[in-house]
N, C-alpha and C positions, 0 to 999 in steps of 0.2 A: 369103683373106678370106670368100670363100663368098658373095660378092655379086658380081654380073656386070652390068656396065653398057651399056646399049644403043650400038650403035656410032655415035651421032648426035654426039659431042664431037669439036672437033677438038684441043684442046687441056686438061688438069686441069691448073691452076697450083699449089693447095694448098687443105689441108684442116685446118679448125680447129673443133674441136669437134663434129665431126659435121656441118659444112658444107663443101662441095667448090666451089670456084671453079673455073667452065669456061667454054669458049669453044664456042661453037656457031653457024654460018653467019656466021661472021665477026665475032659481038658475043660480049660477056661477060657471064655470069650468074652465078649460085650455086644452089646445090640442097642440101637435107637429105639426109644419106647415109641415113638411114630412115625418111623420111618425106616427105610429097609437097610441101609448102610450098616455094615458090622464087623466087628474085629474076627476074623477065623478063630475058631475054637482047636486050638493048637498049643496053647500053653499051659503050662503048669500051677503057675497062681497068675492073679491079677488084683491090681489094688489101685485106689485112687491116691494122687499124693499132688496138693496146691496145683488144681487145674491140671493135671496131668495124669493120663493112665499109665500105671507101669505094668507090662507083662513081663515075666519071667520064662524063661524055658530052658530045662538041664541037657548039657552038651557033654559030649567026650572030656572037653578041656575045661568043664565047669560050668556054670550058669550064666546064661546071656539075656540082657535085659533089652526091652524095646520100649520106647516112650511113644506115646500117641498126645498130641495136645490138643485141647480145648477148640481154639482158633474159630470164634470164641464160643463157639456152642456144640462142637462135636460135629458138626454136620456133613463131615467126610471119613471121620474115624481114622483121618490118615496116620502112617508112622512118619515122625520126624528125625528122630535118631535111636539108632539100634549097635549092635554088637557090643554093649555096656558091661563090663564085668561087674558092676556094684553100681547101687543107687543110694546115695547118703541124702538126707534133707536135716540142714541144720536146726537144731531146735531154736525157735524165738525167731528164725528169718521170716520178716513180710515177703509177702510174693508182689514183686514189682513188674510181672510182664515178660522178664526178659528170660529165654530159655534157660535149660538148666545148666548148661556148659561151665559157665563159671563158676558156681560155686555149690551145686546140687548133683553132680556126679562124678563119677571117675570111669574110665574104659582104660582098660588092658595096664592096669599097674598105675599109671598116672592119667594121660591124655592120650588117646588116639592120635591126636594130633603131633605129637611128637616123633611118633613110629612113622607117621606121612612125611616128615621133614628129615627123617632118616632116610628114607627109601630116595628123596631126591637128592641129597648128598651123595648117594651112591650108584643112581640109575640115571641114564642118559633121557629117558621116556618112564612115566608111569600112566599105565591104563587104567580104566575103571574095572576092568576085568582083573588085573593083578591086585587091586586095593581090594576087594571082594574075596577074590580066592584067599588073602594074606592075612587078611583083618574082620572075616565076616561080616561086612557091613553095605551098605546100601551104596548106590550111587549118589543120592540126596546128600547122606552124610560124608562120603569122600569130598565131594564137593565143598561142604562146609568147612571142613578140615582145613582144602587147600585156601580157600578164601578166607580164612582165618590167621593163616600163615601169611599171606599176602596183606593183611591189615598190619600184620604184628611187624612188615617189614623187613623181612627177613628171605622172602622168597617172589619172583616173579614169573610168571608162566605161560606158555604157547600153547594153545590148544589145537590139536588135527582132529578137525572132525571124523575124517575119513577113517584113522587108526581108533579114535575114541581114546584118545591118551593125552598126557600132559608133558610140554618139556621145558625144564627148567631154564628159562632165557637167564635168568640172573639169579644167583646166590649173595649177591653182595649186599650189605646193608643199606635200606631206603628208610626214609624217615617214617615212622608209625603213624597210621591212620588218626587223625584226631578223633577222640571218643568224649563226649562231656559226661557220659554216665560213668560214675567212680568204679563200680564193681567192673564193667566191661573194659576199663581203661588199667584195672590193675591185672585184671587178667591178660591182659594184650603184654604188658609190661612184664610179666612173668614168663610168658610163653616166649619173647622176645629174649629175654638173657637167657634162658637154658638153652634154646637154639644157636644161639651166641656160643655161649659153653659146650654143646656139643660139637658145633663146627671147629672150634679151638684145640679140644682136644682130640677130635680126628686127626688132626693135621701132625702132632706132637709123636717125636719117635718113642715107637712102641716099647724100644728094649732100656732107651739111656734119654729119658723125657726131664723136664722141668720139674720142681717141687711143685704138687699141683696147689698149695696154696699160692706162690708166687705165682702159678699161670693164672690163677683164678683174680688176684689182685692186679695184675697187667691188663688180664682183658675185659673185666669189669669192676674199673675203679671205684672205691666209693660204697661198694656195698658191705653191710655188715657183715661181721664172721659167722654171724648164728644161721643168717641167709645162706651164705655159701655153705656152710654143711647141709644144710636140706635141700639145696641145687645137687650137690655131690649124691647126696642120698636118692635124690627123686631120679637121679640119669643113671645109679646102678639098677634101677628097676628095669631099664632098659635094653643094661647091659653095657654101659659106658663106665668104666672103672679105672681107678689108678691105684697103684699100692708101691710099697718101699719095700725094696729087700737088700740086705748085704751077705754079699758072699762069705766074705773072711770078717772076724771080729774085728781087728785093728784096722781094716780099711773102708773108706766110704763107700755106701751104697748107691743104688740107682733106682729111678721114679720108672714103672713101668706102666704104660698104659693098656688095655684092652678095650678095643673096641669093635663092636658085630660087624659080620659080613653085613652084606645088602638084606639078605634073608635070614639073619641070625638073631635077631631080638628076641628077647626072652617074652617080649608081648606078643609076637606072633603066634596065634594056635596050633598045636602039634596034635596030628590024628593019632 
């Protein structure tokens, strides 16, 4: 090929569009075949997946994944999504150029964006530093999550440059942003629905609340029962739950709602 590599690599895995995945000093990284940018050699594993490099690093709270996008020729090898707890690629899914968020990834139980929404429900301000400390993600990923919430019509923010923090200017529902792509629209609709349910559950009496089925139907009328069941299961991954208990056999029971504190989410990594 006319190009000689220095004898510093333990293993060369694969090459795609001029990028080589390699192992050096027992850690994985990547480099451009004809240029200098590289993904630092700090990963336990790397692989290609539908125009994206997936890099995995083991941590005390489990594996964490970072995605590096092609953009369109890997000219910068810049990370565009991090802090992921799993990466799944649906079999037979065509690649349509859309980023992995809607259908190819899972972060912190479901979507990291739901965890971000929880902070805005409970905090007067949310800073980049706070998001990085709580969820182990970059500013770029945090900003993307906030913009998705705004596009879903469940959050409006004001940014303070001096404090590098976002303030929830409004949590009132607004129309969802117009989205022609069906996959992205379905994602925003689901995100909106789950956020609405999170807010409604947080307002319910924790010790003597409404029947959770009635609460859901009142809050989100017309949604099928199967979707309702899945939605409650999704929120349980965050720590939002509703349970029915009866103190005495011959007396009616009560619905109790358990809502995490601001930093009590199950999705916040624990040291």
